[in-house]
Backbone bond lengths (Angstrom), bond angles and torsions (degrees), N, CA, C in turn:
res aa  C-N    CA-C-N  psi(-1)  N-CA   C-N-CA  omega(-1)  CA-C   N-CA-C  phi
1 R - - - 1.453 - - 1.519 111.08 -
2 C 1.397 114.87 145.97 1.469 120.07 177.61 1.525 109.77 -83.16
3 A 1.319 117.45 139.61 1.460 121.64 178.72 1.522 109.05 -156.36
4 F 1.359 115.70 156.24 1.468 120.76 175.65 1.515 109.39 -70.49
5 T 1.315 115.34 137.13 1.457 118.84 169.45 1.533 107.65 -78.77
6 L 1.308 117.19 166.55 1.461 121.59 179.24 1.524 111.38 -61.39
7 I 1.335 116.11 -38.31 1.472 120.34 179.47 1.527 110.24 -65.89
8 E 1.346 117.09 -43.38 1.467 120.63 -179.99 1.525 110.97 -64.43
9 L 1.323 117.17 -41.31 1.463 121.43 179.28 1.530 110.68 -63.79
10 T 1.320 115.82 -41.65 1.473 119.87 178.35 1.524 110.95 -62.93
11 A 1.330 116.52 -40.87 1.461 121.00 -179.92 1.528 111.09 -63.73
12 V 1.335 117.06 -40.61 1.461 121.41 179.13 1.535 110.75 -63.96
13 V 1.326 115.50 -44.26 1.471 120.16 179.98 1.525 110.77 -62.06
14 L 1.331 116.56 -44.66 1.464 120.32 179.25 1.519 111.58 -63.48
15 L 1.331 117.00 -41.65 1.454 121.13 179.06 1.526 110.83 -63.14
16 L 1.316 116.86 -41.74 1.461 121.59 178.53 1.529 110.55 -63.19
17 A 1.322 116.94 -39.54 1.461 120.87 179.43 1.523 110.90 -63.84
18 V 1.349 115.94 -42.30 1.472 120.43 178.43 1.526 110.57 -62.33
19 V 1.320 116.81 -43.58 1.474 121.37 179.60 1.522 110.84 -60.70
20 L 1.324 117.08 -43.77 1.467 121.09 -179.21 1.533 111.23 -63.79
21 V 1.345 115.55 -40.07 1.464 119.09 178.79 1.523 110.84 -64.77
22 V 1.339 116.79 -43.73 1.467 120.96 -179.87 1.519 110.95 -63.42
23 V 1.332 117.02 -44.27 1.465 120.92 179.07 1.528 110.61 -61.93
24 A 1.331 116.30 -43.51 1.467 120.12 -179.60 1.523 110.71 -64.36
25 W 1.339 117.22 -38.45 1.464 120.46 -177.58 1.520 112.15 -69.55
26 Y 1.343 115.82 -49.23 1.464 118.71 -176.19 1.519 113.12 -81.48
27 G 1.310 116.94 -15.16 1.457 119.30 -179.60 1.507 114.20 -95.68
28 R 1.339 116.56 -3.44 1.456 119.25 -177.45 1.529 110.29 -74.92
29 P 1.334 118.35 150.78 1.464 120.61 175.44 1.512 110.58 -70.00
30 R 1.346 117.65 116.40 1.458 122.23 -172.71 1.528 113.50 -58.01
31 G 1.312 116.59 -39.67 1.452 119.49 -174.90 1.507 113.84 -67.13
32 R 1.326 118.29 -15.06 1.454 120.45 -173.97 1.521 113.32 -110.12
33 V 1.318 117.36 6.54 1.459 119.18 -177.58 1.521 110.75 -59.91
34 T 1.330 116.81 -49.19 1.457 119.98 -175.74 1.511 112.98 -88.46
35 T 1.337 117.56 -10.65 1.454 118.43 -175.87 1.511 111.93 -66.78
36 R 1.291 116.87 -26.95 1.457 119.32 -176.30 1.519 112.22 -93.91
37 T 1.334 117.40 -2.56 1.454 117.43 171.46 1.514 107.03 -72.40
38 P 1.308 118.57 127.08 1.461 121.12 -168.94 1.519 115.35 -77.39
39 K 1.327 119.02 -14.53 1.463 119.45 -170.36 1.518 113.38 -61.01
40 C 1.336 117.94 -41.76 1.463 120.31 -179.03 1.525 110.38 -63.68
41 A 1.332 117.06 -43.91 1.466 120.84 178.26 1.523 110.90 -62.26
42 V 1.333 116.36 -38.87 1.463 120.76 179.03 1.527 110.06 -63.88
43 Q 1.337 116.97 -39.66 1.462 120.15 -179.78 1.529 110.90 -66.86
44 V 1.333 117.09 -40.51 1.470 120.31 176.85 1.524 109.75 -61.46
45 R 1.322 116.94 -45.27 1.463 120.83 179.53 1.528 110.64 -63.02
46 F 1.318 116.43 -38.46 1.464 120.98 -179.68 1.524 110.47 -61.04
47 V 1.333 116.53 -43.52 1.471 119.83 -179.40 1.527 110.78 -67.75
48 V 1.328 116.97 -43.25 1.467 120.01 179.24 1.523 110.30 -61.11
49 Q 1.321 117.01 -42.82 1.459 120.17 178.14 1.527 111.22 -64.62
50 A 1.329 116.97 -36.05 1.463 120.80 176.97 1.520 110.60 -65.02
51 M 1.330 116.99 -39.21 1.458 120.77 177.46 1.527 111.18 -65.01
52 I 1.314 115.81 -40.32 1.470 120.04 178.27 1.525 110.54 -65.82
53 T 1.326 116.53 -41.20 1.463 120.37 177.29 1.527 110.65 -61.76
54 W 1.333 115.85 -42.57 1.465 119.61 176.81 1.524 110.25 -59.79
55 A 1.333 116.44 -45.10 1.465 121.14 -178.00 1.527 111.58 -61.77
56 N 1.322 116.29 -34.83 1.469 119.63 179.99 1.520 112.40 -59.33
57 N 1.326 115.95 -26.25 1.465 120.35 -178.26 1.523 113.09 -108.98
58 N 1.341 116.90 5.84 1.456 120.66 -175.63 1.525 111.59 -139.30
59 D 1.309 116.10 56.05 1.467 122.67 175.06 1.529 113.10 55.41
60 S 1.327 116.38 37.65 1.463 123.25 176.14 1.529 113.75 66.97
61 T 1.330 117.93 11.37 1.462 121.52 -177.01 1.527 111.14 -105.56
62 Y 1.329 115.91 136.63 1.458 120.68 175.28 1.531 109.30 -68.29
63 P 1.334 118.37 167.23 1.464 120.56 -174.76 1.531 113.59 -54.02
64 L 1.316 115.49 127.38 1.467 122.80 173.59 1.529 107.23 -130.58
65 P 1.316 117.45 104.49 1.465 120.76 -178.56 1.522 113.73 -54.07
66 S 1.323 117.62 -31.59 1.467 120.66 -179.54 1.519 111.91 -62.94
67 L 1.336 116.92 -30.44 1.463 120.18 178.61 1.525 111.76 -82.61
68 L 1.318 115.36 -26.11 1.466 120.13 -173.56 1.528 112.54 -88.30
69 D 1.321 116.71 -21.59 1.461 120.65 -173.33 1.533 111.26 -129.47
70 P 1.335 117.82 55.83 1.468 120.14 -175.02 1.525 114.25 -67.41
71 D 1.346 116.96 -24.57 1.465 118.97 -177.83 1.528 112.27 -100.04
72 N 1.350 116.87 13.17 1.468 122.78 174.87 1.527 113.45 60.11
73 A 1.316 116.80 37.31 1.460 120.09 177.02 1.528 111.33 -77.04
74 T 1.334 116.08 -24.89 1.467 119.89 -176.19 1.522 111.42 -96.03
75 V 1.319 117.14 -53.38 1.468 121.94 178.41 1.521 109.45 -131.86
76 A 1.310 115.33 157.99 1.469 120.22 -175.28 1.526 113.09 -82.99
77 E 1.336 118.00 -18.73 1.465 120.17 179.89 1.525 110.04 -58.23
78 E 1.317 115.16 146.78 1.461 120.30 -176.91 1.528 111.52 -95.19
79 G 1.320 116.36 140.27 1.458 122.93 169.75 1.520 114.93 52.10
80 D 1.343 115.47 -131.97 1.466 121.57 -174.34 1.520 113.70 -66.47
81 A 1.324 117.97 -12.55 1.465 120.44 176.44 1.524 111.33 -64.79
82 K 1.331 116.36 -16.05 1.466 120.77 178.61 1.531 112.76 -74.93
83 N 1.348 117.24 -17.34 1.460 120.63 -167.39 1.526 113.80 -82.10
84 T 1.313 115.91 50.83 1.458 121.64 176.77 1.531 110.06 -85.54
85 S 1.325 115.47 165.78 1.468 119.97 179.63 1.520 111.63 -60.00
86 A 1.333 116.27 -42.24 1.465 119.70 -178.48 1.519 111.54 -59.71
87 N 1.320 116.95 -46.58 1.468 120.19 -178.21 1.527 111.90 -67.92
88 I 1.337 116.64 -40.58 1.464 120.77 -179.17 1.526 111.31 -60.39
89 L 1.329 116.66 -49.96 1.465 119.31 -177.00 1.521 111.61 -74.74
90 S 1.336 116.36 -29.23 1.463 119.38 177.99 1.525 111.37 -64.88
91 I 1.309 117.28 -31.42 1.474 120.99 176.92 1.522 110.51 -59.79
92 L 1.322 116.50 -44.31 1.467 120.32 -179.11 1.523 111.63 -65.21
93 V 1.335 116.61 -36.66 1.465 120.02 178.27 1.530 110.33 -69.36
94 F 1.322 116.66 -46.97 1.463 122.49 -175.88 1.527 111.73 -60.97
95 N 1.333 115.30 -32.96 1.468 119.77 -178.37 1.526 113.57 -94.10
96 G 1.329 116.27 11.17 1.456 120.86 171.31 1.516 116.04 79.38
97 H 1.333 117.89 13.70 1.464 119.95 -179.33 1.531 112.30 -80.36
98 I 1.326 116.39 -31.60 1.459 121.58 178.21 1.526 108.34 -144.03
99 S 1.325 115.92 167.99 1.462 121.17 174.50 1.528 108.67 -106.73
100 P 1.328 119.05 160.16 1.464 120.90 178.66 1.521 113.49 -58.18
101 E 1.337 117.05 -29.04 1.469 120.43 -179.41 1.524 111.93 -62.95
102 I 1.335 117.03 -31.71 1.460 121.58 -178.14 1.526 111.48 -65.08
103 L 1.331 117.55 -23.25 1.465 121.58 -173.31 1.518 114.08 -89.62
104 V 1.326 117.40 0.74 1.466 121.48 174.29 1.520 107.94 -117.80
105 S 1.322 116.13 120.75 1.468 120.83 -176.71 1.520 111.37 -65.05
106 P 1.337 117.64 140.76 1.461 120.22 174.89 1.527 111.40 -66.21
107 N 1.339 116.63 -15.58 1.460 121.61 178.94 1.528 112.28 -101.73
108 E 1.338 117.13 13.18 1.463 121.09 -178.19 1.528 111.32 -54.19
109 T 1.334 116.16 132.29 1.462 121.16 -179.92 1.529 112.64 -102.52
110 N 1.324 117.50 -24.17 1.460 120.40 -179.51 1.533 109.31 -92.49
111 T 1.318 115.56 59.71 1.463 120.76 -174.52 1.526 112.45 -70.12
112 G 1.326 116.98 -17.09 1.453 119.67 178.05 1.514 112.89 -74.04
113 R 1.354 116.97 -20.00 1.454 121.31 -176.29 1.525 113.50 -121.50
114 I 1.331 118.09 -12.34 1.466 121.00 -177.45 1.524 109.85 -127.56
115 E 1.321 115.69 126.92 1.459 120.82 -179.60 1.524 109.93 -149.01
116 V 1.323 116.21 162.96 1.472 121.61 178.48 1.526 109.91 -67.65
117 D 1.325 116.32 137.81 1.463 121.86 175.52 1.530 108.30 -76.64
118 S 1.310 115.61 97.28 1.471 120.59 -177.43 1.520 112.77 -85.16
119 D 1.336 117.26 -5.01 1.463 120.80 -178.23 1.524 112.25 -114.24
120 Y 1.320 116.93 23.31 1.465 119.59 -177.99 1.532 110.41 -60.86
121 Q 1.331 116.27 133.47 1.460 121.49 -177.72 1.528 110.06 -103.51
122 L 1.311 115.82 113.86 1.458 122.27 -175.10 1.527 113.59 -85.56
123 S 1.305 117.40 -4.76 1.464 120.53 175.16 1.520 108.82 -151.15
124 N 1.323 115.64 144.93 1.464 122.35 179.78 1.531 112.93 44.55
125 P 1.327 117.99 53.97 1.471 120.00 -177.78 1.530 111.71 -61.18
126 A 1.313 116.21 128.03 1.459 121.71 -174.11 1.524 112.95 -63.85
127 A 1.332 117.49 -25.93 1.462 120.97 -176.91 1.525 112.95 -78.58
128 A 1.319 117.68 -9.78 1.464 121.33 -178.16 1.527 111.46 -75.63
129 V 1.322 116.25 156.33 1.465 121.48 176.73 1.526 109.65 -61.65
130 R 1.327 116.32 -48.95 1.469 121.87 174.50 1.530 107.20 -126.66
131 P 1.316 117.73 92.66 1.471 121.74 -173.33 1.518 114.64 -49.84
132 A 1.318 118.29 -39.69 1.465 120.75 -176.72 1.522 112.52 -67.54
133 D 1.339 116.80 -22.67 1.467 120.86 -177.62 1.531 112.57 -109.17
134 A 1.318 116.60 8.30 1.466 120.61 -174.43 1.525 111.68 -66.23
135 M 1.332 115.27 146.72 1.460 122.29 178.83 1.523 112.40 -103.85
136 W 1.316 117.14 -7.18 1.464 122.81 174.31 1.528 107.83 -165.66
137 D 1.324 116.97 171.28 1.460 121.13 177.63 1.525 109.12 -92.30
138 P 1.330 118.85 109.10 1.461 121.30 -178.36 1.529 113.99 -69.35
139 A 1.320 117.58 -11.03 1.465 120.36 179.25 1.520 111.98 -73.11
140 F 1.335 117.09 -17.78 1.463 119.80 175.59 1.523 107.93 -60.94
141 N 1.326 117.18 130.65 1.461 121.42 -171.50 1.527 111.70 -122.39
142 A 1.327 115.86 130.81 1.468 120.28 176.58 1.520 111.70 -106.67
143 D 1.325 117.32 -11.48 1.463 121.48 -174.52 1.523 111.57 -85.87
144 F 1.329 116.26 90.30 1.463 120.16 179.87 1.532 112.19 -75.83
145 T 1.348 117.55 -3.96 1.466 120.34 177.36 1.534 111.45 -86.60
146 D 1.309 117.97 -8.10 1.455 122.04 177.87 1.532 108.51 -71.36
147 P 1.336 118.30 117.62 1.472 119.50 -176.50 1.522 113.65 -67.28
148 N 1.329 116.87 -16.17 1.463 120.23 -176.69 1.520 113.82 -95.68
149 R 1.329 117.03 -10.37 1.464 120.02 -177.53 1.517 109.92 -143.23
150 K 1.313 115.78 151.33 1.460 119.98 173.57 1.524 109.42 -90.59
151 G 1.331 115.73 151.64 1.448 120.40 176.90 1.514 111.28 -82.42
152 N 1.328 116.10 156.85 1.466 121.24 -178.88 1.520 112.05 -118.89
153 L 1.350 116.90 19.97 1.464 120.95 -175.38 1.515 111.15 -138.72
154 S 1.340 116.29 125.78 1.465 122.22 177.14 1.518 112.99 -91.44
155 Y 1.328 116.37 -27.01 1.462 121.17 -164.27 1.528 113.69 -100.24
156 A 1.327 114.42 158.20 1.462 122.66 177.61 1.525 109.84 -103.57
157 H 1.337 115.58 160.08 1.462 120.02 175.65 1.517 109.84 -142.10
158 L 1.297 115.82 165.70 1.461 122.14 178.88 1.522 110.71 -63.33
159 L 1.332 116.71 140.60 1.463 120.91 175.38 1.525 108.98 -67.22
160 P 1.341 117.78 118.27 1.476 119.85 -174.05 1.529 112.91 -95.28
161 A 1.331 116.95 76.28 1.464 120.67 178.54 1.521 109.19 -157.67
162 G 1.332 116.02 161.46 1.458 121.66 176.57 1.509 112.26 61.00
163 A 1.339 115.58 -141.71 1.461 121.20 -178.34 1.525 111.86 -64.94
164 R 1.328 117.40 -21.94 1.463 120.30 -179.49 1.526 112.51 -69.85
165 L 1.312 117.83 -14.70 1.462 119.86 178.41 1.525 111.59 -61.14
166 E 1.325 117.30 -23.45 1.461 120.28 176.57 1.526 111.57 -69.97
167 Q 1.329 116.99 -18.53 1.458 121.22 175.67 1.526 111.56 -97.59
168 W 1.340 116.86 -11.67 1.462 121.10 178.06 1.526 109.13 -84.58
169 K 1.331 114.45 48.82 1.459 122.30 -175.97 1.523 109.37 -147.50
170 D 1.330 114.79 167.98 1.467 119.13 177.26 1.537 109.13 -82.31
171 T 1.327 115.69 71.44 1.470 121.43 -177.77 1.524 111.78 -79.25
172 F 1.334 116.22 -14.13 1.476 122.74 -178.35 1.529 111.66 61.85
173 S 1.321 116.80 26.31 1.464 121.21 177.72 1.521 110.09 -85.92
174 A 1.331 116.05 131.05 1.462 121.59 -179.54 1.514 112.67 -81.47
175 T 1.350 117.34 -1.70 1.467 120.27 -178.11 1.528 112.22 -117.80
176 E 1.319 118.36 6.73 1.456 121.90 178.47 1.526 109.38 -103.64
177 A 1.329 116.20 104.47 1.462 121.71 179.61 1.521 109.62 -76.13
178 V 1.333 116.41 135.81 1.465 119.02 -174.85 1.524 113.93 -132.69
179 F 1.345 118.87 -22.74 1.459 120.90 -175.32 1.521 108.94 -159.21
180 G 1.339 117.07 144.17 1.455 119.02 176.71 1.519 113.06 168.00
181 N 1.321 115.56 -169.17 1.460 120.39 178.47 1.519 110.82 -58.90
182 R 1.341 116.59 135.23 1.456 120.45 -179.82 1.533 110.02 -70.65
183 G 1.327 116.01 163.70 1.450 119.86 -175.48 1.509 114.00 -125.82
184 P 1.332 116.90 176.41 1.465 122.62 178.81 1.525 110.67 -87.38
185 R 1.314 116.35 -175.24 1.452 120.75 179.39 1.527 109.23 -101.94
186 Y 1.337 114.74 142.21 1.468 121.00 -177.91 1.525 110.47 -118.35
187 E 1.318 115.23 156.24 1.461 121.12 178.36 1.526 110.74 -71.38
188 G 1.331 115.68 144.51 1.455 120.93 173.89 1.516 114.20 78.97
189 T 1.327 114.70 163.36 1.456 121.41 177.19 1.524 111.61 -127.04
190 T 1.327 116.74 10.49 1.462 121.71 173.94 1.518 108.46 -127.42
191 H 1.304 115.90 158.52 1.459 120.09 -177.98 1.530 110.49 -60.97
192 P 1.328 118.45 127.30 1.471 119.95 -178.82 1.523 111.59 -68.71
193 T 1.321 115.85 144.75 1.463 120.98 -179.24 1.527 111.45 -57.74
194 S 1.332 115.64 -36.72 1.464 120.46 -179.05 1.522 112.31 -73.69
195 G 1.345 116.33 -16.82 1.459 120.20 -175.95 1.511 113.07 83.60
196 R 1.341 116.32 -3.86 1.470 121.15 -177.15 1.527 109.60 -107.48
197 W 1.317 115.70 121.07 1.459 120.73 178.90 1.523 109.71 -81.76
198 V 1.329 116.55 136.32 1.463 122.61 -177.27 1.526 109.66 -110.78
199 L 1.318 116.44 132.82 1.463 121.47 178.04 1.526 110.51 -66.66
200 T 1.330 116.47 144.27 1.457 119.14 173.08 1.522 108.89 -64.62
201 N 1.326 116.59 146.40 1.464 120.95 -176.02 1.527 109.98 -88.43
202 D 1.324 115.76 65.78 1.457 121.30 178.85 1.524 108.89 -154.55
203 K 1.327 116.39 -172.57 1.468 120.02 -176.35 1.517 112.88 -68.91
204 F 1.341 117.23 -17.12 1.459 120.22 179.05 1.526 112.44 -90.78
205 G 1.331 116.83 -12.54 1.455 121.69 -179.36 1.520 110.71 -113.06
206 T 1.336 116.12 -92.10 1.466 120.02 -178.71 1.526 112.62 -63.78
207 G 1.344 116.72 -23.38 1.459 119.70 179.72 1.515 113.82 -104.82
208 S 1.324 117.49 14.66 1.457 121.44 -174.76 1.523 113.30 -68.01
209 N 1.333 115.52 138.37 1.465 121.36 174.71 1.523 111.90 -61.92
210 T 1.341 116.44 -26.23 1.460 119.74 -174.44 1.525 112.63 -67.57
211 L 1.329 116.83 -24.47 1.467 119.77 -178.83 1.523 111.10 -65.61
212 A 1.323 116.60 -33.00 1.467 120.66 -176.35 1.521 113.09 -85.62
213 I 1.338 117.92 -5.64 1.465 119.45 179.62 1.524 109.99 -64.09
214 H 1.325 116.49 -47.09 1.460 120.88 179.15 1.523 113.12 -136.02
215 G 1.328 118.45 -26.46 1.455 120.65 -173.57 1.512 113.39 -94.32
216 G 1.347 115.27 -162.66 1.454 120.83 175.52 1.517 108.59 -91.40
217 R 1.332 117.30 -168.26 1.460 120.00 -177.80 1.521 112.54 -81.81
218 S 1.326 117.93 -2.39 1.464 119.24 179.49 1.522 112.89 -130.70
219 T 1.315 117.07 0.14 1.466 120.28 -178.94 1.524 111.03 -135.68
220 W 1.339 114.56 146.33 1.461 119.38 176.31 1.518 109.81 -95.00
221 E 1.330 116.13 139.30 1.454 123.64 170.55 1.526 106.99 -142.31
222 G 1.326 116.82 149.78 1.454 117.23 -179.39 1.510 114.33 -177.55
223 N 1.316 115.20 172.14 1.468 123.00 178.96 1.520 109.87 -89.84
224 I 1.327 116.17 127.24 1.455 121.75 179.62 1.525 109.33 -124.15
225 G 1.346 114.89 130.86 1.457 120.90 178.48 1.511 111.21 -98.27
226 Y 1.323 116.23 142.76 1.462 122.49 -175.30 1.524 110.78 -116.71
227 N 1.322 115.41 166.56 1.457 120.56 -172.97 1.529 114.86 -69.29
228 D 1.303 117.62 -9.81 1.468 118.73 174.01 1.524 111.07 -91.63
229 G 1.342 116.37 2.61 1.460 120.70 177.02 1.514 114.84 95.60
230 H 1.336 119.01 -8.95 1.466 119.04 -178.43 1.529 110.19 -86.41
231 V 1.325 115.81 156.84 1.464 123.19 177.90 1.517 108.29 -121.72
232 N 1.316 115.92 133.06 1.457 120.52 179.91 1.521 109.80 -122.72
233 F 1.329 115.92 140.00 1.455 119.68 174.77 1.519 107.64 -84.81
234 E 1.340 116.42 107.66 1.460 121.66 -177.33 1.522 110.18 -91.01
235 T 1.328 116.28 139.38 1.459 120.88 -177.95 1.523 113.19 -102.41
236 K 1.323 116.60 3.87 1.464 120.95 174.63 1.519 108.58 -154.73
237 P 1.345 117.77 160.27 1.468 119.92 -174.40 1.518 114.27 -73.09
238 N 1.321 117.70 -15.95 1.469 121.23 179.48 1.523 110.49 -119.58
239 P 1.338 117.23 79.15 1.470 120.87 -179.14 1.531 110.90 -59.33
240 E 1.324 116.12 146.94 1.465 120.81 -178.21 1.524 112.09 -62.65
241 T 1.314 116.73 -29.81 1.469 119.78 -175.33 1.526 113.34 -80.58
242 V 1.331 117.26 -14.03 1.466 121.45 -178.41 1.524 108.68 -104.29
243 T 1.325 116.91 115.95 1.462 120.72 -176.05 1.531 111.47 -129.68
244 Y 1.337 114.99 163.64 1.459 121.27 171.94 1.515 108.18 -135.84
245 Q 1.334 115.61 164.51 1.465 120.77 -177.67 1.524 109.55 -88.38
246 R 1.315 115.61 101.97 1.462 121.82 -174.20 1.524 111.42 -90.23
247 S 1.331 115.73 129.02 1.464 120.97 175.41 1.525 109.11 -79.29
248 V 1.331 116.06 126.14 1.465 121.65 -179.17 1.519 108.51 -118.77
249 A 1.330 117.00 129.21 1.466 121.49 -179.77 1.520 110.76 -57.16
250 G 1.343 115.89 131.98 1.456 120.74 178.95 1.505 114.27 80.70
251 Q 1.320 116.69 1.89 1.469 120.31 -179.12 1.524 108.39 -118.74
252 A 1.332 116.71 119.73 1.463 121.27 -174.04 1.517 112.46 -67.56
253 K 1.312 116.89 -38.96 1.462 120.98 -176.41 1.531 110.45 -99.70
254 P 1.340 118.20 129.96 1.466 120.38 177.94 1.519 111.57 -57.25
255 A 1.319 115.63 147.82 1.457 121.11 -177.97 1.519 110.88 -102.98
256 P 1.349 119.09 125.98 1.462 120.35 174.82 1.529 109.72 -62.04
257 T 1.315 116.55 124.30 1.463 122.03 -173.50 1.519 109.84 -132.47
258 S 1.333 117.44 142.90 1.463 120.19 179.13 1.522 109.98 -59.23
259 D 1.304 115.59 137.61 1.456 123.45 -169.26 1.526 110.82 -104.40
260 N 1.349 116.96 124.45 1.459 120.41 173.40 1.526 107.97 -76.04
261 L 1.315 116.04 120.61 1.460 121.65 -174.50 1.529 113.17 -62.50
262 F 1.339 117.35 -22.10 1.457 121.39 -172.37 1.530 113.24 -114.19
263 V 1.327 116.42 16.68 1.468 121.75 177.90 1.522 108.74 -128.56
264 D 1.317 116.26 134.24 1.466 121.30 173.77 1.527 106.95 -90.31
265 E 1.336 116.43 89.05 1.459 120.86 -174.30 1.528 112.04 -64.30
266 T 1.315 116.33 125.48 1.466 121.18 -177.75 1.522 112.66 -82.43
267 D 1.332 117.97 -7.49 1.466 119.93 175.68 1.527 111.75 -94.89
268 D 1.327 115.91 17.10 1.468 122.27 175.89 1.527 108.52 -76.47
269 S 1.323 117.18 123.80 1.465 121.15 -174.80 1.521 113.60 -76.27
270 V 1.338 117.40 -20.02 1.476 119.53 -176.56 1.520 113.50 -124.86
271 G 1.330 118.78 -5.97 1.453 121.67 176.27 1.509 115.47 76.02
272 T 1.320 117.17 29.25 1.467 120.03 180.00 1.523 112.37 -115.51
273 N 1.342 118.04 12.46 1.464 118.47 177.07 1.525 109.48 -62.31
274 V 1.308 115.80 149.42 1.457 120.89 -179.76 1.529 109.17 -71.95
275 F 1.314 116.40 129.54 1.461 121.52 171.80 1.516 106.88 -133.54
276 M 1.342 115.49 107.22 1.455 121.63 -176.92 1.515 110.17 -109.94
277 S 1.324 115.40 135.58 1.458 120.72 176.44 1.522 108.43 -167.08
278 I 1.322 116.01 -174.92 1.456 122.70 167.18 1.526 105.23 -102.59
279 F 1.323 117.10 124.89 1.463 121.56 -173.41 1.531 110.24 -111.49
280 K 1.337 115.62 122.42 1.464 119.03 -179.17 1.523 112.64 -93.73
281 S 1.320 117.34 -10.73 1.461 120.62 172.85 1.519 108.07 -140.88
282 A 1.335 116.28 157.95 1.463 120.33 -174.06 1.523 109.79 -147.63
283 G 1.332 115.48 176.36 1.455 121.27 179.16 1.515 109.98 -179.69
284 P 1.326 118.21 -175.14 1.464 120.91 -178.90 1.516 113.53 -73.28
285 D 1.336 116.77 -15.63 1.457 121.98 -177.13 1.523 109.65 -119.43
286 A 1.331 116.64 146.14 1.463 120.77 -178.54 1.524 112.16 -57.37
287 R 1.326 117.15 -31.00 1.463 120.90 -178.64 1.523 112.22 -67.91
288 Q 1.310 117.34 -15.31 1.459 120.87 179.93 1.529 112.68 -91.27
289 F 1.323 117.49 -3.95 1.451 121.86 175.66 1.529 109.01 -87.11
290 E 1.313 116.23 126.89 1.466 121.05 178.57 1.524 109.61 -106.48
291 A 1.341 115.64 112.41 1.447 121.44 178.97 1.525 109.90 -83.09
292 I 1.325 116.61 148.88 1.464 120.69 176.82 1.524 108.93 -117.27
293 W 1.330 115.29 150.64 1.462 121.71 -174.65 1.529 109.35 -132.80
294 D 1.313 115.84 158.29 1.466 119.42 172.43 1.528 110.11 -151.81
């Protein structure tokens, strides 16, 4: 009788295993390969927890450089102009809540412009106005659009000004997004009639580096941290749980509407919609914050 030898059977099993691995590799959805690696989500959670810890010791408020440096010992900018992304996150590093490595995503795609700050100075930072009295290292840089310097921050945060300052606190709300993977740019500044947000047709939208961090080449996906400390992997820029009060013509009462995390919707009736980005300039008014995109 004909039968497989042990060697032939082993060869068949090994060949089948190789085929299964190849099929699994090439058949997987490309945009989700890195989304399930937990390190990026852990880093987002780490920063949110650091912000909450800071708030516990600072009147329930997340880091605001304008409050910490009133006499301009750290930077020369006056008042709310200090509240840039670089200064905010540098405070957490300087005070030992996080390390610079936590602020660069392991899934970062714009590696040519964003890198870990390996020279962060934890005492007497030379870039400060008065190094001995500095409250953070001003050399930490979030502006990856500066041609002369690389950025040291992958993540976006809520714009901390105006009515949004009520969310820049440890409110423990599970629906207030405050920190997470940065996003691309979308068309329009009001909620689209179709409910579907469309990417701008340029390098900041359809060609954005942020799409490849976790999503596909035409959709954004990412880890978003909320004020109760939890992190959720969102599969679209306007999660169902995050809403704003939208003014609708002919309707007396504002309508709760899903909020695009990366758009400052101008049809917001109270000005508390979530707008997350990396901000290279700041001020007392939201219009003075300059968001950067890639």
